[in-house]
NUNUTI-459730 format. One record per residue: x, y, z of N, C-alpha, C, O in turn. Coordinates in Angstrom, 1 decimal. Atoms other than C-alpha are relative to their C-alpha. Layout:
BEGIN
[node [X,Y,Z],[X,Y,Z],[X,Y,Z],[X,Y,Z]],
...
END
This chain:
BEGIN
[node [-0.7,0.3,1.0],[-4.9,13.4,15.9],[-0.8,-0.2,-1.4],[-1.8,-0.7,-1.1]],
[node [0.7,-0.1,1.3],[-6.4,13.4,12.4],[0.1,-1.8,-0.5],[1.1,-2.4,0.0]],
[node [-0.2,1.1,0.2],[-6.7,9.8,11.0],[-0.3,-0.2,-1.5],[-1.3,0.2,-2.1]],
[node [0.4,0.0,1.3],[-5.8,8.6,7.7],[-0.1,-1.0,-0.7],[0.8,-1.8,-0.4]],
[node [1.0,1.1,0.5],[-7.5,6.1,5.7],[1.1,-0.4,-1.5],[1.0,0.5,-2.4]],
[node [-0.2,0.2,1.7],[-5.6,4.5,2.4],[-0.8,-1.0,-0.3],[-1.1,-1.8,0.6]],
[node [0.5,0.8,0.6],[-7.4,2.8,0.3],[0.7,-0.8,-1.4],[1.5,0.0,-2.0]],
[node [-0.2,0.8,1.1],[-6.5,0.1,-2.6],[1.5,0.5,-0.5],[1.7,1.1,-1.5]],
[node [-1.2,0.5,0.3],[-2.5,-0.3,-2.0],[-0.2,-0.7,-0.9],[-1.0,-1.6,-1.0]],
[node [-0.6,1.3,0.9],[-1.0,-2.0,-4.5],[0.6,-0.8,0.1],[1.2,-0.5,1.1]],
[node [-1.1,0.7,-0.7],[1.2,-4.7,-4.1],[1.2,-0.2,-0.3],[2.0,-1.0,0.0]],
[node [-1.7,-0.5,0.1],[4.1,-3.2,-5.5],[0.4,1.6,1.0],[1.3,2.3,0.9]],
[node [-0.2,-1.4,-0.8],[3.5,-0.2,-2.8],[0.1,-0.4,1.3],[-0.3,-1.5,1.7]],
[node [0.0,0.1,-1.5],[4.2,0.3,0.8],[-0.3,1.1,0.5],[-0.5,2.2,0.0]],
[node [0.4,-1.4,-1.3],[3.4,2.6,3.8],[1.6,0.2,0.1],[2.1,-0.8,-0.3]],
[node [-0.8,-0.7,-1.0],[6.7,4.5,5.4],[-0.2,0.7,0.6],[-0.7,1.7,0.1]],
[node [0.2,-1.1,-1.1],[6.4,6.2,8.5],[1.5,0.2,0.6],[2.4,-0.6,0.9]],
[node [-1.9,-0.3,-0.9],[9.9,8.0,10.1],[0.8,-0.3,-1.0],[1.9,-0.1,-0.6]],
[node [-1.1,0.3,0.6],[11.8,6.9,7.3],[-0.1,0.9,-1.1],[0.5,0.5,-2.1]],
[node [-0.1,-1.0,1.4],[11.3,9.9,4.7],[0.8,1.2,1.0],[0.9,1.3,2.2]],
[node [-0.6,-1.2,-0.1],[13.2,13.0,4.9],[-0.3,1.5,-0.9],[-0.2,1.5,-2.1]],
[node [-0.5,-1.4,1.1],[13.0,17.0,3.8],[0.8,0.3,-0.1],[1.6,0.3,0.8]],
[node [-1.3,-1.1,-0.3],[15.5,18.9,2.6],[1.1,-0.7,0.8],[2.0,0.0,1.4]],
[node [-1.5,0.0,-0.8],[18.2,16.8,4.1],[0.1,-0.5,1.1],[1.1,-0.8,1.7]],
[node [0.0,-0.6,-1.9],[16.6,16.8,7.6],[-1.1,-1.1,0.1],[-2.2,-0.8,-0.3]],
[node [0.7,1.2,-0.6],[15.2,13.3,8.9],[-2.0,0.6,0.6],[-2.1,1.3,1.7]],
[node [1.0,-0.5,-0.5],[11.4,14.2,9.6],[-1.0,-1.3,0.1],[-1.8,-1.7,-0.8]],
[node [0.8,0.2,0.0],[9.7,11.9,11.6],[-1.5,-0.2,-0.2],[-2.0,-1.3,-0.3]],
[node [1.1,-0.6,0.3],[6.6,13.4,11.1],[-0.9,-0.5,-1.4],[-2.1,-0.4,-1.4]],
[node [0.2,0.8,1.2],[6.3,11.6,7.4],[-0.2,-0.8,-0.3],[0.7,-1.7,-0.3]],
[node [1.1,1.4,0.5],[3.9,9.4,6.3],[0.3,-0.2,-1.9],[-0.1,0.7,-2.6]],
[node [-0.3,-0.2,0.9],[5.0,8.3,3.0],[-0.7,-1.6,-1.0],[-0.5,-2.7,-0.5]],
[node [0.0,0.8,0.2],[3.4,5.8,0.3],[1.2,0.0,-1.7],[1.4,0.9,-2.5]],
[node [-1.4,0.1,0.5],[6.5,4.3,-1.8],[-0.3,-1.0,-0.9],[-1.2,-1.8,-0.6]],
[node [0.0,1.7,0.6],[6.9,1.4,-4.7],[1.0,-0.5,1.1],[1.3,0.1,2.1]],
[node [-0.5,0.7,-0.5],[8.6,-1.2,-3.4],[1.7,-0.1,-0.1],[2.0,-0.1,-1.3]],
[node [-0.9,0.0,1.0],[12.2,-1.4,-3.9],[1.1,-1.3,0.6],[0.6,-2.2,1.3]],
[node [-0.8,0.8,-0.5],[15.8,-3.7,-3.1],[1.2,1.0,0.7],[1.9,0.8,1.6]],
[node [-1.2,-1.3,-0.6],[18.0,-0.2,-2.8],[-0.6,0.4,1.5],[-1.7,0.1,2.1]],
[node [-0.2,-0.7,-1.2],[18.8,1.8,0.1],[-1.0,1.3,0.2],[-1.7,1.7,1.2]],
[node [1.3,-1.0,0.0],[16.7,4.7,-1.1],[-1.1,-0.3,-1.0],[-1.1,-1.0,-2.0]],
[node [1.4,0.2,0.8],[13.6,4.7,-2.6],[0.0,1.1,-0.9],[0.1,2.3,-0.6]],
[node [0.2,-1.0,1.0],[13.1,6.2,-5.9],[-1.3,0.5,-0.4],[-1.5,1.7,-0.7]],
[node [1.2,-0.6,-0.2],[9.5,6.3,-6.4],[-1.1,-0.1,1.1],[-1.7,-1.1,1.6]],
[node [0.6,-0.4,-1.6],[7.7,8.3,-3.6],[-1.3,0.7,-0.9],[-1.3,1.7,-1.6]],
[node [1.1,-0.2,0.5],[4.2,8.2,-4.7],[-0.9,1.4,0.7],[-1.2,2.5,0.1]],
[node [0.9,-1.4,-0.7],[2.2,10.5,-2.1],[0.3,-0.1,1.6],[0.3,-1.1,2.3]],
[node [-1.1,-0.5,-1.5],[3.8,12.2,1.4],[-1.5,0.8,0.4],[-2.2,1.7,0.0]],
[node [1.0,-1.0,-1.3],[1.5,13.3,4.1],[0.6,0.8,1.3],[0.6,-0.1,2.2]],
[node [-0.2,0.0,-1.7],[2.8,15.1,7.6],[-1.4,0.4,1.0],[-2.6,0.8,0.8]],
[node [0.7,0.3,-0.3],[1.4,14.8,10.2],[0.5,1.2,1.1],[1.6,1.1,1.7]],
[node [-0.8,-0.9,-0.6],[1.7,18.3,12.1],[-0.5,0.1,1.8],[-1.5,0.5,2.5]],
[node [0.4,0.0,-1.7],[2.1,17.9,15.8],[-0.8,1.3,0.8],[-1.5,1.0,1.7]],
[node [0.4,-0.8,-0.5],[1.0,21.2,16.8],[-1.3,0.5,-0.2],[-1.8,1.3,0.6]],
[node [1.8,-0.1,0.2],[-2.8,21.3,15.0],[-0.4,-1.4,0.0],[-1.6,-1.5,-0.1]],
[node [0.4,1.4,0.0],[-2.8,17.4,15.1],[-0.5,0.1,-1.3],[-1.7,-0.4,-1.3]],
[node [1.0,0.3,1.0],[-4.0,17.5,11.8],[1.5,-0.6,-0.8],[2.6,-0.5,-0.4]],
[node [-0.4,0.7,1.0],[-2.8,15.4,8.7],[0.1,0.6,-1.5],[-0.7,0.6,-2.3]],
[node [0.5,-1.0,1.0],[-1.9,17.7,6.1],[1.1,-0.7,-1.5],[2.2,-1.0,-1.3]],
[node [-0.7,0.0,1.2],[-0.8,16.9,1.9],[1.3,0.4,0.2],[1.4,1.3,1.1]],
[node [-0.9,-0.6,0.5],[2.6,17.6,1.1],[-0.1,0.0,-1.6],[-0.5,-1.1,-2.0]],
[node [0.7,0.2,0.9],[2.0,18.5,-2.3],[1.4,0.2,-1.0],[1.2,-0.1,-2.2]],
[node [-1.1,-0.1,1.0],[5.9,19.3,-3.7],[1.1,-1.0,0.5],[1.5,-0.8,1.7]],
[node [-0.2,1.1,-0.5],[7.7,16.0,-3.4],[1.6,-0.2,-0.4],[2.4,-1.0,0.1]],
[node [-1.2,-0.2,0.5],[10.8,17.2,-5.2],[1.2,-0.3,1.0],[2.0,-1.2,0.6]],
[node [-0.7,-0.2,-1.4],[13.0,17.6,-1.4],[-0.4,-1.0,0.6],[0.3,-1.1,1.7]],
[node [0.3,1.2,-1.2],[11.2,14.1,0.2],[1.7,-0.7,-0.7],[2.4,-0.2,-1.6]],
[node [-0.7,1.2,0.0],[13.7,11.3,0.2],[-0.6,-0.9,0.9],[-1.0,-0.6,2.0]],
[node [0.5,1.0,-1.3],[12.5,8.2,1.8],[1.5,-1.1,-0.2],[2.3,-0.8,-1.1]],
[node [-0.8,0.8,-0.4],[14.9,5.2,3.0],[-0.8,-1.3,0.2],[-1.9,-1.4,0.7]],
[node [0.7,1.5,-0.3],[14.0,1.4,2.9],[0.3,-0.5,1.0],[1.2,-1.3,1.1]],
[node [0.1,0.8,-1.4],[13.4,0.5,6.3],[0.4,-1.1,-0.2],[1.2,-1.3,0.7]],
[node [-0.3,1.2,-0.2],[13.9,-3.1,5.4],[1.7,-0.3,-0.7],[2.4,-1.2,-0.3]],
[node [-1.0,-0.2,0.6],[16.9,-2.5,3.4],[1.3,-1.2,0.5],[1.9,-2.1,-0.1]],
[node [-1.1,0.4,-1.0],[19.4,-3.5,6.4],[-0.5,-1.4,0.2],[0.4,-2.1,0.7]],
[node [0.2,0.9,-0.5],[17.3,-6.6,6.9],[-0.1,-1.1,-1.5],[-0.5,-2.2,-1.6]],
[node [-0.5,0.7,1.7],[17.9,-7.7,2.9],[1.5,-0.2,0.0],[1.9,-0.9,-1.0]],
[node [-1.4,-0.5,0.8],[21.6,-7.0,2.7],[0.9,-0.5,1.5],[2.0,-1.0,1.4]],
[node [-0.8,-0.2,-1.6],[22.7,-7.1,6.9],[-0.7,-1.2,0.7],[-1.2,-0.9,1.8]],
[node [0.9,0.7,-1.6],[21.0,-10.2,8.7],[0.9,-0.1,0.7],[2.1,0.0,0.6]],
[node [-0.6,-0.1,-1.6],[21.7,-10.4,11.9],[0.8,-1.0,0.4],[0.3,-2.2,0.3]],
[node [-1.5,0.7,-0.5],[25.3,-12.1,13.3],[-0.4,-0.6,0.9],[-1.1,-0.1,1.7]],
[node [0.7,0.8,-1.0],[24.8,-15.1,15.1],[1.1,-0.2,0.7],[1.0,-0.9,1.7]],
END
């Protein structure tokens, strides 16, 4: 498998792996740089790559129109564990 090196990530950005979907289909092979948010759905998706399981290569996704990312920390922010 390829290695993806991400440099100079700003403090307002984060990397999400496995929480993005393409055309409403959850795709655990997507790696995304997004802006942090308190919303369930992330509005600002900066860059996306796909880990291709067949070729073992990381491919850049150029069309971000049908990409949606879910804020994996949303449930922790708004639904803390019940005691």
